[in-house]
PQR file with spaces between the fields and no chain letter, atoms N, CA, C, O and H, PARSE charges and radii, in Angstrom:
ATOM       1  N    MET     1       0.844   -1.175    0.003 -0.4000 1.5000
ATOM       2  CA   MET     1       0.008    0.017   -0.012 -0.0000 2.0000
ATOM       3  C    MET     1       0.864    1.235   -0.015  0.5500 1.7000
ATOM       4  O    MET     1       0.485    2.269   -0.565 -0.5500 1.4000
ATOM       5  N    SER     2       2.027    1.131    0.599 -0.4000 1.5000
ATOM       6  CA   SER     2       2.960    2.315    0.611 -0.0000 2.0000
ATOM       7  C    SER     2       3.397    2.745   -0.765  0.5500 1.7000
ATOM       8  O    SER     2       3.569    3.928   -1.059 -0.5500 1.4000
ATOM       9  H    SER     2       2.335    0.291    1.046  0.4000 1.0000
ATOM      10  N    ILE     3       3.576    1.709   -1.624 -0.4000 1.5000
ATOM      11  CA   ILE     3       3.973    1.972   -2.976 -0.0000 2.0000
ATOM      12  C    ILE     3       2.952    2.786   -3.713  0.5500 1.7000
ATOM      13  O    ILE     3       3.301    3.690   -4.472 -0.5500 1.4000
ATOM      14  H    ILE     3       3.437    0.747   -1.386  0.4000 1.0000
ATOM      15  N    LEU     4       1.692    2.476   -3.501 -0.4000 1.5000
ATOM      16  CA   LEU     4       0.542    3.213   -4.123 -0.0000 2.0000
ATOM      17  C    LEU     4       0.500    4.624   -3.628  0.5500 1.7000
ATOM      18  O    LEU     4       0.267    5.553   -4.402 -0.5500 1.4000
ATOM      19  H    LEU     4       1.409    1.741   -2.885  0.4000 1.0000
ATOM      20  N    ILE     5       0.727    4.807   -2.312 -0.4000 1.5000
ATOM      21  CA   ILE     5       0.675    6.193   -1.776 -0.0000 2.0000
ATOM      22  C    ILE     5       1.913    7.013   -2.333  0.5500 1.7000
ATOM      23  O    ILE     5       1.803    8.194   -2.662 -0.5500 1.4000
ATOM      24  H    ILE     5       0.917    4.052   -1.684  0.4000 1.0000
ATOM      25  N    GLU     6       3.019    6.349   -2.408 -0.4000 1.5000
ATOM      26  CA   GLU     6       4.263    6.989   -2.976 -0.0000 2.0000
ATOM      27  C    GLU     6       3.992    7.367   -4.417  0.5500 1.7000
ATOM      28  O    GLU     6       4.368    8.463   -4.831 -0.5500 1.4000
ATOM      29  H    GLU     6       3.108    5.390   -2.140  0.4000 1.0000
ATOM      30  N    LEU     7       3.362    6.515   -5.193 -0.4000 1.5000
ATOM      31  CA   LEU     7       3.082    6.860   -6.559 -0.0000 2.0000
ATOM      32  C    LEU     7       2.185    8.059   -6.697  0.5500 1.7000
ATOM      33  O    LEU     7       2.383    8.926   -7.549 -0.5500 1.4000
ATOM      34  H    LEU     7       3.056    5.624   -4.857  0.4000 1.0000
ATOM      35  N    VAL     8       1.182    8.083   -5.826 -0.4000 1.5000
ATOM      36  CA   VAL     8       0.216    9.198   -5.877 -0.0000 2.0000
ATOM      37  C    VAL     8       0.984   10.587   -5.469  0.5500 1.7000
ATOM      38  O    VAL     8       0.791   11.638   -6.081 -0.5500 1.4000
ATOM      39  H    VAL     8       1.021    7.379   -5.135  0.4000 1.0000
ATOM      40  N    HIS     9       1.758   10.476   -4.507 -0.4000 1.5000
ATOM      41  CA   HIS     9       2.637   11.658   -4.159 -0.0000 2.0000
ATOM      42  C    HIS     9       3.546   12.133   -5.327  0.5500 1.7000
ATOM      43  O    HIS     9       3.702   13.329   -5.574 -0.5500 1.4000
ATOM      44  H    HIS     9       1.915    9.622   -4.011  0.4000 1.0000
ATOM      45  N    PHE    10       4.107   11.187   -5.998 -0.4000 1.5000
ATOM      46  CA   PHE    10       4.909   11.434   -7.197 -0.0000 2.0000
ATOM      47  C    PHE    10       4.126   12.098   -8.310  0.5500 1.7000
ATOM      48  O    PHE    10       4.605   13.041   -8.939 -0.5500 1.4000
ATOM      49  H    PHE    10       3.981   10.216   -5.798  0.4000 1.0000
ATOM      50  N    LEU    11       2.910   11.602   -8.558 -0.4000 1.5000
ATOM      51  CA   LEU    11       2.040   12.110   -9.606 -0.0000 2.0000
ATOM      52  C    LEU    11       1.608   13.534   -9.357  0.5500 1.7000
ATOM      53  O    LEU    11       1.551   14.368  -10.260 -0.5500 1.4000
ATOM      54  H    LEU    11       2.521   10.835   -8.047  0.4000 1.0000
ATOM      55  N    VAL    12       1.308   13.777   -8.098 -0.4000 1.5000
ATOM      56  CA   VAL    12       0.889   15.087   -7.668 -0.0000 2.0000
ATOM      57  C    VAL    12       2.177   16.147   -7.757  0.5500 1.7000
ATOM      58  O    VAL    12       2.061   17.245   -8.301 -0.5500 1.4000
ATOM      59  H    VAL    12       1.355   13.099   -7.365  0.4000 1.0000
ATOM      60  N    ALA    13       3.306   15.717   -7.207 -0.4000 1.5000
ATOM      61  CA   ALA    13       4.416   16.528   -7.125 -0.0000 2.0000
ATOM      62  C    ALA    13       5.004   16.876   -8.571  0.5500 1.7000
ATOM      63  O    ALA    13       5.441   17.996   -8.832 -0.5500 1.4000
ATOM      64  H    ALA    13       3.400   14.825   -6.766  0.4000 1.0000
ATOM      65  N    ARG    14       4.981   15.905   -9.415 -0.4000 1.5000
ATOM      66  CA   ARG    14       5.469   16.116  -10.816 -0.0000 2.0000
ATOM      67  C    ARG    14       4.441   16.594  -11.749  0.5500 1.7000
ATOM      68  O    ARG    14       4.745   16.838  -12.917 -0.5500 1.4000
ATOM      69  H    ARG    14       4.626   14.994   -9.203  0.4000 1.0000
ATOM      70  N    LYS    15       3.149   16.757  -11.277 -0.4000 1.5000
ATOM      71  CA   LYS    15       2.022   17.204  -12.159 -0.0000 2.0000
ATOM      72  C    LYS    15       1.808   16.351  -13.362  0.5500 1.7000
ATOM      73  O    LYS    15       1.618   16.833  -14.479 -0.5500 1.4000
ATOM      74  H    LYS    15       2.901   16.559  -10.328  0.4000 1.0000
ATOM      75  N    LYS    16       1.847   15.005  -13.097 -0.4000 1.5000
ATOM      76  CA   LYS    16       1.588   14.048  -14.200 -0.0000 2.0000
ATOM      77  C    LYS    16       0.178   13.735  -14.200  0.5500 1.7000
ATOM      78  O    LYS    16      -0.168   12.568  -14.015 -0.5500 1.4000
ATOM      79  H    LYS    16       2.002   14.614  -12.190  0.4000 1.0000
ATOM      80  N    TYR    17      -0.682   14.655  -14.389 -0.4000 1.5000
ATOM      81  CA   TYR    17      -2.140   14.401  -14.334 -0.0000 2.0000
ATOM      82  C    TYR    17      -2.626   13.457  -15.467  0.5500 1.7000
ATOM      83  O    TYR    17      -3.650   12.790  -15.317 -0.5500 1.4000
ATOM      84  H    TYR    17      -0.401   15.603  -14.539  0.4000 1.0000
ATOM      85  N    TRP    18      -1.890   13.406  -16.593 -0.4000 1.5000
ATOM      86  CA   TRP    18      -2.304   12.599  -17.661 -0.0000 2.0000
ATOM      87  C    TRP    18      -2.185   11.092  -17.306  0.5500 1.7000
ATOM      88  O    TRP    18      -2.778   10.265  -18.000 -0.5500 1.4000
ATOM      89  H    TRP    18      -1.058   13.947  -16.715  0.4000 1.0000
ATOM      90  N    LEU    19      -1.463   10.730  -16.283 -0.4000 1.5000
ATOM      91  CA   LEU    19      -1.288    9.343  -15.892 -0.0000 2.0000
ATOM      92  C    LEU    19      -2.479    8.807  -14.954  0.5500 1.7000
ATOM      93  O    LEU    19      -2.624    7.599  -14.765 -0.5500 1.4000
ATOM      94  H    LEU    19      -0.982   11.402  -15.719  0.4000 1.0000
ATOM      95  N    TRP    20      -3.271    9.711  -14.412 -0.4000 1.5000
ATOM      96  CA   TRP    20      -4.300    9.270  -13.485 -0.0000 2.0000
ATOM      97  C    TRP    20      -5.327    8.378  -14.107  0.5500 1.7000
ATOM      98  O    TRP    20      -5.738    7.426  -13.442 -0.5500 1.4000
ATOM      99  H    TRP    20      -3.154   10.692  -14.566  0.4000 1.0000
ATOM     100  N    PRO    21      -5.802    8.595  -15.360 -0.5600 1.5000
ATOM     101  CA   PRO    21      -6.719    7.624  -15.978  0.2800 2.0000
ATOM     102  C    PRO    21      -6.160    6.190  -16.107  0.5500 1.7000
ATOM     103  O    PRO    21      -6.858    5.205  -15.868 -0.5500 1.4000
ATOM     104  N    MET    22      -4.873    6.117  -16.494 -0.4000 1.5000
ATOM     105  CA   MET    22      -4.293    4.876  -16.643 -0.0000 2.0000
ATOM     106  C    MET    22      -4.121    4.173  -15.267  0.5500 1.7000
ATOM     107  O    MET    22      -4.335    2.964  -15.166 -0.5500 1.4000
ATOM     108  H    MET    22      -4.306    6.918  -16.688  0.4000 1.0000
ATOM     109  N    LEU    23      -3.756    4.890  -14.264 -0.4000 1.5000
ATOM     110  CA   LEU    23      -3.630    4.335  -12.961 -0.0000 2.0000
ATOM     111  C    LEU    23      -4.966    3.814  -12.410  0.5500 1.7000
ATOM     112  O    LEU    23      -5.037    2.744  -11.806 -0.5500 1.4000
ATOM     113  H    LEU    23      -3.583    5.871  -14.345  0.4000 1.0000
ATOM     114  N    ILE    24      -5.961    4.567  -12.627 -0.4000 1.5000
ATOM     115  CA   ILE    24      -7.337    4.150  -12.175 -0.0000 2.0000
ATOM     116  C    ILE    24      -7.802    2.946  -12.905  0.5500 1.7000
ATOM     117  O    ILE    24      -8.412    2.056  -12.313 -0.5500 1.4000
ATOM     118  H    ILE    24      -5.903    5.437  -13.118  0.4000 1.0000
ATOM     119  N    ALA    25      -7.524    2.888  -14.209 -0.4000 1.5000
ATOM     120  CA   ALA    25      -7.959    1.712  -15.054 -0.0000 2.0000
ATOM     121  C    ALA    25      -7.181    0.498  -14.548  0.5500 1.7000
ATOM     122  O    ALA    25      -7.778   -0.561  -14.354 -0.5500 1.4000
ATOM     123  H    ALA    25      -7.028    3.611  -14.690  0.4000 1.0000
ATOM     124  N    LEU    26      -5.865    0.616  -14.327 -0.4000 1.5000
ATOM     125  CA   LEU    26      -5.141   -0.530  -13.836 -0.0000 2.0000
ATOM     126  C    LEU    26      -5.622   -1.066  -12.514  0.5500 1.7000
ATOM     127  O    LEU    26      -5.690   -2.280  -12.324 -0.5500 1.4000
ATOM     128  H    LEU    26      -5.380    1.476  -14.485  0.4000 1.0000
ATOM     129  N    ILE    27      -5.971   -0.144  -11.556 -0.4000 1.5000
ATOM     130  CA   ILE    27      -6.508   -0.541  -10.270 -0.0000 2.0000
ATOM     131  C    ILE    27      -7.855   -1.215  -10.397  0.5500 1.7000
ATOM     132  O    ILE    27      -8.142   -2.176   -9.684 -0.5500 1.4000
ATOM     133  H    ILE    27      -5.916    0.843  -11.710  0.4000 1.0000
ATOM     134  N    LEU    28      -8.679   -0.724  -11.294 -0.4000 1.5000
ATOM     135  CA   LEU    28     -10.027   -1.323  -11.466 -0.0000 2.0000
ATOM     136  C    LEU    28      -9.945   -2.655  -12.116  0.5500 1.7000
ATOM     137  O    LEU    28     -10.625   -3.588  -11.689 -0.5500 1.4000
ATOM     138  H    LEU    28      -8.446    0.057  -11.874  0.4000 1.0000
ATOM     139  N    ILE    29      -9.135   -2.787  -13.140 -0.4000 1.5000
ATOM     140  CA   ILE    29      -8.953   -4.134  -13.742 -0.0000 2.0000
ATOM     141  C    ILE    29      -8.301   -5.109  -12.793  0.5500 1.7000
ATOM     142  O    ILE    29      -8.697   -6.273  -12.743 -0.5500 1.4000
ATOM     143  H    ILE    29      -8.583   -2.029  -13.486  0.4000 1.0000
ATOM     144  N    GLY    30      -7.356   -4.688  -12.070 -0.4000 1.5000
ATOM     145  CA   GLY    30      -6.720   -5.622  -11.071 -0.0000 2.0000
ATOM     146  C    GLY    30      -7.644   -6.093  -10.015  0.5500 1.7000
ATOM     147  O    GLY    30      -7.657   -7.265   -9.639 -0.5500 1.4000
ATOM     148  H    GLY    30      -7.034   -3.742  -12.111  0.4000 1.0000
ATOM     149  N    GLY    31      -8.465   -5.111   -9.509 -0.4000 1.5000
ATOM     150  CA   GLY    31      -9.410   -5.413   -8.495 -0.0000 2.0000
ATOM     151  C    GLY    31     -10.524   -6.360   -9.063  0.5500 1.7000
ATOM     152  O    GLY    31     -10.981   -7.268   -8.368 -0.5500 1.4000
ATOM     153  H    GLY    31      -8.454   -4.158   -9.815  0.4000 1.0000
ATOM     154  N    LEU    32     -10.915   -6.143  -10.246 -0.4000 1.5000
ATOM     155  CA   LEU    32     -11.898   -6.979  -10.830 -0.0000 2.0000
ATOM     156  C    LEU    32     -11.410   -8.430  -11.029  0.5500 1.7000
ATOM     157  O    LEU    32     -12.171   -9.371  -10.805 -0.5500 1.4000
ATOM     158  H    LEU    32     -10.544   -5.405  -10.810  0.4000 1.0000
ATOM     159  N    ILE    33     -10.188   -8.605  -11.435 -0.4000 1.5000
ATOM     160  CA   ILE    33      -9.581   -9.916  -11.570 -0.0000 2.0000
ATOM     161  C    ILE    33      -9.470  -10.631  -10.213  0.5500 1.7000
ATOM     162  O    ILE    33      -9.736  -11.827  -10.098 -0.5500 1.4000
ATOM     163  H    ILE    33      -9.570   -7.840  -11.617  0.4000 1.0000
ATOM     164  N    VAL    34      -9.076   -9.868   -9.206 -0.4000 1.5000
ATOM     165  CA   VAL    34      -8.846  -10.458   -7.862 -0.0000 2.0000
ATOM     166  C    VAL    34     -10.251  -10.866   -7.228  0.5500 1.7000
ATOM     167  O    VAL    34     -10.397  -11.918   -6.607 -0.5500 1.4000
ATOM     168  H    VAL    34      -8.860   -8.896   -9.299  0.4000 1.0000
ATOM     169  N    LEU    35     -11.235   -9.974   -7.431 -0.4000 1.5000
ATOM     170  CA   LEU    35     -12.485  -10.272   -6.809 -0.0000 2.0000
ATOM     171  C    LEU    35     -13.299  -11.397   -7.423  0.5500 1.7000
ATOM     172  O    LEU    35     -14.101  -12.046   -6.753 -0.5500 1.4000
ATOM     173  H    LEU    35     -11.117   -9.119   -7.936  0.4000 1.0000
ATOM     174  N    THR    36     -13.074  -11.613   -8.721 -0.4000 1.5000
ATOM     175  CA   THR    36     -13.790  -12.636   -9.466 -0.0000 2.0000
ATOM     176  C    THR    36     -12.981  -13.854   -9.687  0.5500 1.7000
ATOM     177  O    THR    36     -13.351  -14.662  -10.539 -0.5500 1.4000
ATOM     178  H    THR    36     -12.422  -11.085   -9.265  0.4000 1.0000
ATOM     179  N    GLN    37     -11.874  -14.062   -8.972 -0.4000 1.5000
ATOM     180  CA   GLN    37     -10.964  -15.207   -9.180 -0.0000 2.0000
ATOM     181  C    GLN    37     -11.685  -16.514   -8.992  0.5500 1.7000
ATOM     182  O    GLN    37     -11.522  -17.442   -9.784 -0.5500 1.4000
ATOM     183  H    GLN    37     -11.574  -13.405   -8.280  0.4000 1.0000
ATOM     184  N    GLY    38     -12.505  -16.594   -7.918 -0.4000 1.5000
ATOM     185  CA   GLY    38     -13.084  -17.893   -7.597 -0.0000 2.0000
ATOM     186  C    GLY    38     -14.513  -18.020   -7.994  0.5500 1.7000
ATOM     187  O    GLY    38     -15.163  -18.964   -7.544 -0.5500 1.4000
ATOM     188  H    GLY    38     -12.637  -15.840   -7.275  0.4000 1.0000
ATOM     189  N    SER    39     -15.062  -17.149   -8.801 -0.4000 1.5000
ATOM     190  CA   SER    39     -16.468  -17.211   -9.149 -0.0000 2.0000
ATOM     191  C    SER    39     -16.621  -17.751  -10.560  0.5500 1.7000
ATOM     192  O    SER    39     -15.645  -18.041  -11.251 -0.5500 1.4000
ATOM     193  H    SER    39     -14.533  -16.383   -9.167  0.4000 1.0000
ATOM     194  N    ALA    40     -17.895  -17.876  -10.969 -0.4000 1.5000
ATOM     195  CA   ALA    40     -18.211  -18.344  -12.257 -0.0000 2.0000
ATOM     196  C    ALA    40     -18.029  -17.278  -13.342  0.5500 1.7000
ATOM     197  O    ALA    40     -18.110  -17.599  -14.527 -0.5500 1.4000
ATOM     198  H    ALA    40     -18.689  -17.640  -10.408  0.4000 1.0000
ATOM     199  N    ILE    41     -17.790  -16.044  -12.973 -0.4000 1.5000
ATOM     200  CA   ILE    41     -17.560  -14.936  -13.941 -0.0000 2.0000
ATOM     201  C    ILE    41     -16.176  -14.973  -14.496  0.5500 1.7000
ATOM     202  O    ILE    41     -15.904  -14.436  -15.570 -0.5500 1.4000
ATOM     203  H    ILE    41     -17.724  -15.783  -12.010  0.4000 1.0000
ATOM     204  N    ALA    42     -15.270  -15.629  -13.738 -0.4000 1.5000
ATOM     205  CA   ALA    42     -13.838  -15.565  -14.191 -0.0000 2.0000
ATOM     206  C    ALA    42     -13.529  -16.018  -15.642  0.5500 1.7000
ATOM     207  O    ALA    42     -12.725  -15.369  -16.310 -0.5500 1.4000
ATOM     208  H    ALA    42     -15.492  -16.066  -12.866  0.4000 1.0000
ATOM     209  N    PRO    43     -14.133  -17.089  -16.136 -0.5600 1.5000
ATOM     210  CA   PRO    43     -13.789  -17.528  -17.482  0.2800 2.0000
ATOM     211  C    PRO    43     -14.176  -16.437  -18.494  0.5500 1.7000
ATOM     212  O    PRO    43     -13.497  -16.258  -19.505 -0.5500 1.4000
ATOM     213  N    PHE    44     -15.248  -15.726  -18.226 -0.4000 1.5000
ATOM     214  CA   PHE    44     -15.687  -14.719  -19.262 -0.0000 2.0000
ATOM     215  C    PHE    44     -14.836  -13.500  -19.161  0.5500 1.7000
ATOM     216  O    PHE    44     -14.679  -12.801  -20.161 -0.5500 1.4000
ATOM     217  H    PHE    44     -15.800  -15.872  -17.405  0.4000 1.0000
ATOM     218  N    ILE    45     -14.250  -13.181  -17.974 -0.4000 1.5000
ATOM     219  CA   ILE    45     -13.342  -11.953  -17.832 -0.0000 2.0000
ATOM     220  C    ILE    45     -12.051  -12.275  -18.574  0.5500 1.7000
ATOM     221  O    ILE    45     -11.500  -11.426  -19.274 -0.5500 1.4000
ATOM     222  H    ILE    45     -14.378  -13.749  -17.161  0.4000 1.0000
ATOM     223  N    TYR    46     -11.547  -13.576  -18.408 -0.4000 1.5000
ATOM     224  CA   TYR    46     -10.257  -13.870  -19.069 -0.0000 2.0000
ATOM     225  C    TYR    46     -10.339  -13.851  -20.595  0.5500 1.7000
ATOM     226  O    TYR    46      -9.364  -13.560  -21.289 -0.5500 1.4000
ATOM     227  H    TYR    46     -11.995  -14.266  -17.840  0.4000 1.0000
ATOM     228  N    THR    47     -11.533  -14.170  -21.093 -0.4000 1.5000
ATOM     229  CA   THR    47     -11.642  -14.167  -22.577 -0.0000 2.0000
ATOM     230  C    THR    47     -11.537  -12.694  -23.144  0.5500 1.7000
ATOM     231  O    THR    47     -11.144  -12.486  -24.292 -0.5500 1.4000
ATOM     232  H    THR    47     -12.325  -14.407  -20.530  0.4000 1.0000
ATOM     233  N    VAL    48     -11.917  -11.670  -22.264 -0.4000 1.5000
ATOM     234  CA   VAL    48     -11.843  -10.299  -22.685 -0.0000 2.0000
ATOM     235  C    VAL    48     -10.355   -9.937  -22.954  0.5500 1.7000
ATOM     236  O    VAL    48     -10.037   -9.243  -23.919 -0.5500 1.4000
ATOM     237  H    VAL    48     -12.236  -11.839  -21.332  0.4000 1.0000
ATOM     238  N    PHE    49      -9.478  -10.421  -22.085 -0.4000 1.5000
ATOM     239  CA   PHE    49      -8.088  -10.012  -22.192 -0.0000 2.0000
ATOM     240  C    PHE    49      -7.358  -10.980  -23.072  0.5500 1.7000
ATOM     241  O    PHE    49      -6.159  -10.823  -23.300 -0.5500 1.4000
ATOM     242  H    PHE    49      -9.737  -10.985  -21.301  0.4000 1.0000
């Protein structure tokens, strides 16, 4: 979690606002994969990628 906080501080300090959408998309996709790992939805998500 500290890496994520450090990344956010870096983005704010360096004014890299164009990276925010990519960071949010990566977090959402990663969370989706982790949350659906053991469910019946998992095979359908893996076919998207």
